[in-house]
PAGU-521665 format. One line per 2 residues: number of its first residue (from 1); their letters; for each residue x, y, z of C-alpha. Coordinates in nm, 2 decimals. Each point is the difference from the previous one (the first is absolute). Layout:
<nodes>
NUM = a = X:Y:Z | ...;
</nodes>
This chain:
<nodes>
1 = mf = -0.96:-0.37:0.02 | 0.02:-0.37:-0.01;
3 = ht = 0.23:-0.28:-0.08 | -0.10:-0.33:-0.17;
5 = rk = 0.07:-0.30:0.21 | 0.32:-0.07:-0.19;
7 = sh = 0.12:0.36:0.05 | -0.10:-0.01:0.37;
9 = qk = 0.20:-0.32:0.05 | 0.30:0.16:-0.17;
11 = yv = -0.04:0.31:0.22 | -0.01:-0.19:0.33;
13 = sf = 0.29:-0.22:-0.10 | 0.25:0.29:-0.01;
15 = pk = 0.22:-0.01:0.30 | -0.06:0.26:0.27;
17 = ht = 0.27:0.27:-0.01 | 0.22:0.10:0.29;
19 = tc = 0.11:0.31:-0.20 | -0.20:0.23:-0.23;
21 = pf = -0.04:-0.18:-0.34 | -0.03:0.34:-0.17;
23 = ce = 0.34:0.11:0.13 | 0.17:-0.32:-0.10;
25 = ks = 0.24:-0.01:-0.29 | -0.21:-0.26:-0.19;
27 = sk = -0.29:0.25:0.00 | 0.22:0.27:-0.14;
29 = ke = 0.10:-0.23:-0.29 | -0.37:-0.05:-0.09;
31 = si = -0.06:0.37:-0.07 | -0.17:0.08:-0.32;
33 = ae = 0.01:0.38:0.05 | 0.20:0.22:0.24;
35 = tk = 0.03:0.36:0.09 | 0.21:0.18:0.26;
37 = yt = -0.23:-0.10:0.29 | -0.23:-0.27:-0.14;
39 = rv = 0.01:-0.35:-0.16 | -0.27:-0.19:-0.18;
41 = vp = 0.01:-0.38:0.02 | -0.24:-0.28:-0.10;
43 = nr = -0.20:-0.14:0.29 | 0.13:-0.36:0.07;
45 = vh = -0.36:-0.13:0.01 | -0.24:0.23:-0.17;
47 = yd = -0.37:0.02:0.08 | -0.22:-0.19:-0.24;
49 = vw = -0.31:0.20:0.05 | -0.05:0.37:0.06;
51 = el = -0.34:0.15:0.02 | -0.15:-0.30:-0.18;
53 = rn = 0.25:0.03:-0.29 | 0.29:-0.22:-0.09;
55 = vv = 0.34:0.14:0.09 | 0.24:0.02:-0.30;
57 = dh = 0.29:0.18:0.18 | 0.09:0.07:0.36;
59 = ll = 0.29:0.22:0.10 | 0.12:0.16:0.32;
61 = vl = 0.13:0.35:0.04 | 0.26:0.00:0.28;
63 = pk = 0.17:0.29:0.16 | 0.38:-0.08:0.00;
65 = rh = 0.03:0.11:0.36 | -0.16:-0.23:0.26;
67 = vl = -0.31:0.18:0.13 | -0.33:-0.13:0.14;
69 = sl = -0.23:0.26:-0.15 | -0.02:0.28:-0.26;
71 = hd = -0.01:0.24:0.29 | 0.36:-0.10:0.09;
73 = lt = 0.14:0.11:-0.34 | 0.17:0.33:-0.06;
75 = da = -0.17:0.25:-0.23 | 0.24:-0.09:-0.29;
77 = ek = -0.07:-0.38:0.05 | -0.38:0.07:0.01;
79 = ld = 0.02:0.19:-0.33 | 0.21:-0.27:-0.16;
81 = vm = -0.24:-0.28:0.12 | -0.30:0.19:-0.12;
83 = nv = 0.16:0.07:-0.34 | 0.07:-0.37:-0.05;
85 = is = -0.35:-0.10:0.11 | -0.17:0.26:-0.22;
87 = ey = 0.19:-0.13:-0.31 | -0.14:-0.35:0.06;
89 = es = -0.35:0.13:0.09 | -0.01:0.19:-0.33;
91 = ng = 0.07:-0.34:-0.18 | -0.30:-0.17:0.16;
93 = yn = 0.14:-0.14:0.33 | -0.21:0.00:0.31;
95 = ly = 0.17:0.11:0.33 | -0.02:-0.16:0.34;
97 = ar = 0.19:0.04:0.32 | -0.06:-0.11:0.36;
99 = aa = 0.05:0.22:0.30 | 0.30:-0.08:0.22;
101 = sn = -0.25:-0.11:0.27 | -0.19:-0.24:-0.22;
103 = aq = 0.01:-0.35:0.14 | -0.01:-0.15:-0.36;
105 = rs = 0.32:0.18:-0.10 | 0.26:-0.27:-0.09;
107 = vp = 0.32:0.21:0.00 | 0.09:0.28:0.24;
109 = hq = 0.14:0.22:-0.29 | -0.23:0.25:-0.17;
111 = ht = -0.10:-0.13:-0.34 | -0.27:0.09:-0.24;
113 = hl = -0.16:-0.27:-0.22 | -0.05:0.09:-0.37;
115 = ik = -0.26:-0.24:-0.14 | -0.10:-0.02:-0.37;
117 = ts = -0.31:-0.19:-0.08 | -0.15:-0.15:-0.32;
119 = gk = -0.28:0.26:0.02 | -0.26:-0.27:-0.06;
121 = pg = -0.22:-0.03:0.32 | -0.10:-0.33:0.13;
123 = sf = -0.36:-0.06:0.08 | 0.03:-0.21:0.31;
125 = mf = 0.26:-0.09:0.27 | -0.03:-0.22:0.30;
127 = yi = 0.28:-0.01:0.27 | 0.06:-0.19:0.32;
129 = rr = 0.30:0.09:0.21 | 0.04:-0.34:0.18;
131 = py = 0.03:-0.24:-0.16 | 0.13:0.22:-0.28;
133 = fm = -0.24:0.00:-0.29 | -0.08:0.25:-0.27;
135 = fk = -0.22:-0.04:-0.30 | -0.05:0.28:-0.26;
137 = r = -0.18:0.03:-0.33;
</nodes>
């Protein structure tokens, strides 16, 4: 999963949160789907490339209750989250979630990425982390 330089700059320009951005009221207003225990929101800065394919949609599945991992959910919450995820997966979305202990995790609130790609694979990609540079064909 990669951002283009423009998306990466947008991502790093977001202010660091002192509270959970997924629990804030503004995040709740952005919901495009909601169940008893789960909300689906668009990712503020979506990935541009996923598995060498262009990303056309990037959503997040969020448990409404603040938890660090799927393990922390009740059985009812787990079932609800999985039902939401399975609906999107059946419509061509890829799934991705980081473990609570992952150093790359940006928000300490469990969230699952739903990533829809163009389906057309690229033939080549070159990426350098610092300075940030990505080239894909």
